[in-house]
N, C-alpha and C positions, 0 to 999 in steps of 0.2 A: 554574470561575467565569468568567462572560463579562466580558471587558474592556470598559471604557466610557470616554466622553469622549475618544475618539481623534479624532473629527471635531469641529472647533471651528467655531462660527458665524462666517460672513463671513471665513474664513481658509483656505479650501481649494478646490482645483480638481481635476478628475479626467479621466482618459483611459481609454477602454475598448479592450481588445484581446481577440482570440480565440485560445485555445490549441487549438481544434479546430473542425471544421465543425458547425454546428447545423442539423439536418435538420427538415423539416416534421413528421415522426413524433415528434420529440422533444417537441413541444408536448403531444401526447397523453400521453407518459410523465411529463412534468412535472405535468400536471393530475391524472393518476390516482395517481401514486406519491408525488410530492414535496409537492404542495399541502397535503395533510392534515398533513404533518410540519412544514413551514416556515411555514405561514400565508399569509394573503392579502397582507400587506404585502411579505413577501419574494418572493412569487410575482410581484407587480406590479413590484417593483424589478428582478428578473432580466430581465424583458422590456423594461423601460426601458433597462437597460444594453445589452441586445441591439439595440434600436432605435438607440441612440446610437452603438454601434460600427458599425452598418451605414450610418449617415448620411454621405454624401460631403461634406456641408456642415458637418462637425463643427466646433464652436467650441472652441478649445483651452482657454479659461479657463472652461468650464462648471463650475458649482459645485454642491456637494451641497445648499446652501441653496435654489437654484433647483429642483433635482430634488425636494426635500422638498415645496416649495410646489406643484409640478406634481402630485405624488401625494396632496396634501392630508393630509400627516402631518407630525409634528414632526421635528426633526433627530435627537432621541434615538430616536424610533421608526424612523427610517431607519437609524440605526447598528445598532439591534437586529436589524432585518431583514437588514442586510448580514452580521452575525455568523451569523444562521441559515443564510444561503446558504453562508458559509465552512464552517460545521459539517458540512454534508452534502457538501462538496466541489464545489459548483456554481460557486463563484468563488474566486479567490485575490486578496488585497489587498496591494499593494506601496505603501510610504509613503516619502516623502522630505521632510524639513524644508527649506524654501527659505530661511527666516530665522526670527526669533523669533516672528513673528506669522502666517506663512503656510505652508501645507503642500500638497504635490502628491501625488496618488494615481494609481496605475494599477490598474484593475480588469480582471483576466484571467478571461474566461468559459470554462467547460468545459461539454461536453454532458452531459446526464443519462445514467445507466446505462440500457441496454436492459432489457426485461422479464426475460430470463434472468439477467443479471448482478445486477439488483436483487433478485430473489427468492432468489438464491444468497447475497446479502449478509445475514448473520445479524443485523447491527445495524440496517440500514435496513428490511429486511422485518419484523423483529421490532417495530420502532417503529411501522410502519404497521399491523400486525396489532393492536397494543395500542390504537391509535386507532380503527380501523374495526370490529374484531371479526372472528372467524373466518369468519362467513358471508359478509360483504362481501369479505374477503380471498380466499376461494375463488372468488367470482364474478369478481374481477379476474384471478386465475390462469387461469380457464377462458377468458376473453376472448382471452388471448395464448397459449393452448395451441397447440402445434405439431401440425398435422394431417398424418398420414402419407398418402403417395400410394397410390392403390389398387394392389393387387398385380397386377391383371389389365391394367394399362397398361404399355407398354414405352417406355423413354426413347429417342427417335429424334433428339435434338438433335444438330446438327452442331457440330464444333469450329471454333475461329477459323481454323485453317490450311485446313480444308476449304472454308470460306466465302470467305475473303479471299486465300488463297494468297500469304502474305507472302514477300518475299525478305529473309531475315535477314542477307545479306551487305551489304545497303545500309548505308552509313555513318550514316544517320539514326538507326538503332537504337542505335548506339554513342554518338553525341553526346548523346542523351537520358540514357543511363546515367551520363555524366560530369557532368551538371548538378549543381552544388553548392548551389544555392539551396534552402533548406528550405521546404516548403509545409505547409499545415495538413492534419492527418489526423483520425482519429476518436479523440480523446483524451477518453475518458469520465471522469466525475467519480469521485474516490476519496476516502475519508475521509482528512483531512490527517494527515501524520506530526507527532508532537508536538514534534520538535526545532525550536527557534526560532533561526534564523540571526541575527535582529536582536539578540537577547540575547547571542549569541556575539560578534558584532562589537563591541557596546558594551563588553563586558568586555575584549575583546582590545585595543581602542584605548586603554582606560584603563591596561592593564598595559604597553602599548608606545606611549606618546604620540608617538614619532618615526616610527611606522609610517604611511606615506603611504596615503591612502584608496584609491587605484587600484593599489596595489602587488600586491594579491591579487585575482584575477579571480573572477567569480561561479562559474565552473566549478570553481575550486579550493575555494571555500567549500562548494559542493555535495558535493565529494568528502570534505571534512572532516566534513560533516554525515552522510554515508553511513557513514563509518568510526566516528564517535562513536555513531551510532544502533545500529550493529552490536554494539558492546560495552557499550551501556547507559550511556554517559558523558553527564552533563547539560551544558548550555551553558557554565556558569561553570567547571566542572572541565575541560571541553574546552579552553577558552581558556588555562587555566593549563598544561595539558599541551602545548599547541601552541607555546608560547613557545620551548621547547628545540629545536624543529624549524624555527625562523625565523631567517633571516640577513638583516638589514636592508640589508646592503651589496650584496646581489644585485639584479639588474635585475627589473622587474615581470614576473610570470609564473614566476619562479624563486626567490621569497622563501621559500616553504614547501617543505621536503623532505617530501613526502607519504609516501614509503616509510619514512623515519625515524619520522615521526609514527605510522604504522600499526604498525611494529615495536615502538615504545615502548609503545603501548597493549596490544599482545599480551603483552609482557613484564610490564607492570604488572598486567593482569588475571590472568595465570597465576601470579603470585607473591603474590596477596592471601592473607591468613590464612584458613584453612578455617573455615567455620561449623560449628556443632554438627551432627554427623552424625545423621540420623534414619532410621528405617525401612529399615535396610540389607537386611532380609530380605524387604521388600515390593517387588513389581515391578509397574509400571503396565502394564495391557493397553491397547494402542493403540485398539482399538475396543470399548468397553464400553457396555452398554445404559444409556441415560439420561444419559450423561456427555458427549455431544457438545458441548453448550452450555458446560460447564465447561472442556473442553479448548480450545474456541475462545477463551474468555476468557483462558485461560492463555497460549496462543500469541500472542495479540494484545497481551498486557500487558507482556511483557518482551523485552529484547534477546536475540539468540541466545547471546551470551557469558554473560549471566546465566542464561538457561534451561538451558544446558549445566551450569552450576554447580549449579542446583537439581536437575537430573536426576541429578547425581553426589552427592546428599546433602550439598551445601554445599562439596564439594571444588573448588577453582579449576581451570578447564580448562587443559590443557597448551598450549604455544604451537603445536604442530603441528595441534591441533584448531581453534584460533583461526584459523590460516592457512587451513584448509579452509573455515571459515565465510566468511572474506574472499573466497575464490575463488568460492563460491556466489553471493555478492553482486556481486562485481566482474565476473566472467566470464560467469555465467549470468543475472545481473540479477534474482535472486530477492529478494523483499522479506523483511524480518525474520520476519514471522509464518509465511510459507511455509517458510523455513529451519528455524524451530522445529518445525513439523509434520514436516518431512523428517528432522531429527535424531532426534526421538522415534520415528518409524517405524523408521528404520535401526537404532537401538539395540535396539528390541524384536525386530526380525527377525534381528539378527546377534549375538546373545548379548552385548549391551552393548559391542560393539566398533565404533568409528567408523572403518570401513575406507574410505579415500579413494576408491578405484575404485568401490566399491559405492555410496557416497553420491553421487558425481559422476554415475554412470550413471543413477540414479533422478532426481537433480536435473535432469539434462539433459532428461528426459522432461517434467518439470514446466515447464521453460522453453519447450520446444517447444509445449506446450499453452497457453502464455501465462497460466498460473495466477498470480493476484496476491492471493489472500487465503487464510487458514488453512482456511476451510470447504471451498472448492473443492479445496485440496490434500488434505484428509482424504478427501473423496469419491473423488478420483482414486486415492489410495493404497489406499483400500478396494477399488476395482475391481481393482487389481493383486493385492491380497491374495486376493481372491475367485477370480480367474483361476488364481493359483498353487495355491490350495487345491483347486479343481476338477480341475486338471491332475494333482496328486499323488493325488487320490482315484481318478481314472481308471486311473492306473498301478497302484495297489494292487488295484483290482478286476480288472484284466487278469491280475495275477499269481495272484490267489486268488478264484475265483468266488463262494465262500460268505461273503465279507467283507460285513458289514452296512453300509448307507449311513451314512456318518459325519455327525455334526452338530457344529457349533461351539458350545460352551457356555462360559460365563464362570464358572468355579468360584470365583474369588477376587473377585467383584464388590464385596463389602463392603470388602475390603482396598484395592481400586482406588479406591473412593469416599473412604476415609479418606486414602489417599495424595494424591489430588487436592486434598482439602480442606486438607491441611497445606501443600502446595505453594502454594496460593492464599493461605493465611495468611502464608507467608514473603514473598510479593509485597507484601501489604498492610502488613506490618511495615516493609518497606524504604521 
């Protein structure tokens, strides 16, 4: 359900910031991919924010009321348009109550996804296909199709060293490397994570009225959110669990013992009562015909800690497995949906054993490929699986010339479908 009445008449001002560079090509991507989904009001609002952020003569107390008037829409329509931009990850909205009657906002703009990333996103591309239809969708894909270079042409491009002959002993190269100022990069939009830090903070400050507002940094709150999201803990439960890891007497920046909080959640999750165990004889096949959409929904719907429990027929995961999940998130920076896809794949390919070295090795390849969604992870793992299968097939053919060409079949497709359906039901019941 879309939140409403966040923006009050005559009581708000806003500032626009960029989290990434917006390129001229992004206008085309926004028009072709996002406009049909978000609508004209949100489309116009995005570029109004963009213009405001680029304006050197920016007025600090610019209000949403003035912006709504400029766009010739009501304040309620502006707020709905803002939520449409938030929903597809094009903007992030930060809010601060200045007093009882006035509020300040920061609008953080992100660049849209490029064509490849957009079409690989099952949610966004699926929404666009539903609106445009298959024929128009295919036309768009063909516009941005990658053209191969002719095979009869040779690459004769010179390298940087060949052209400029740089002296890498020059101190200038080292001084640039040591620069600490962070600059804008290509931070493409992503569908927002459901964890709401504002709800966590509100609950936490109610439980600990003596906690000073600036005692916990934004970075620490982000780490708390990462840990909670990993184990499927909602905001209010997270606040209650967090209390035991807070020492109000410590100085700012050291109030939360994050290691203690992480360990406590691991212990808590691993000692939950087991759910009713089902389908112990059934085994999910990682790549089954017609089930990709269901698997994506499954991986995107639950936290890794919860998914591992579902995968074990309701048995709580042990602490060592939860520690492995935490490493995948903290050290390899994999998002929860990718971790779920990785866990599922490794269990299928390693006889239901979650071996750390095996998981980390494959996880590191996903990290190097900068894969940030379940569908991309599944596609990449499928390629690994296919290469392995082809390699094994070649070895068998080399040993025995009369071995017939092998084919991959899904003999248990009906059982796979039933198993997925029941897993999805378990999610819906929770």
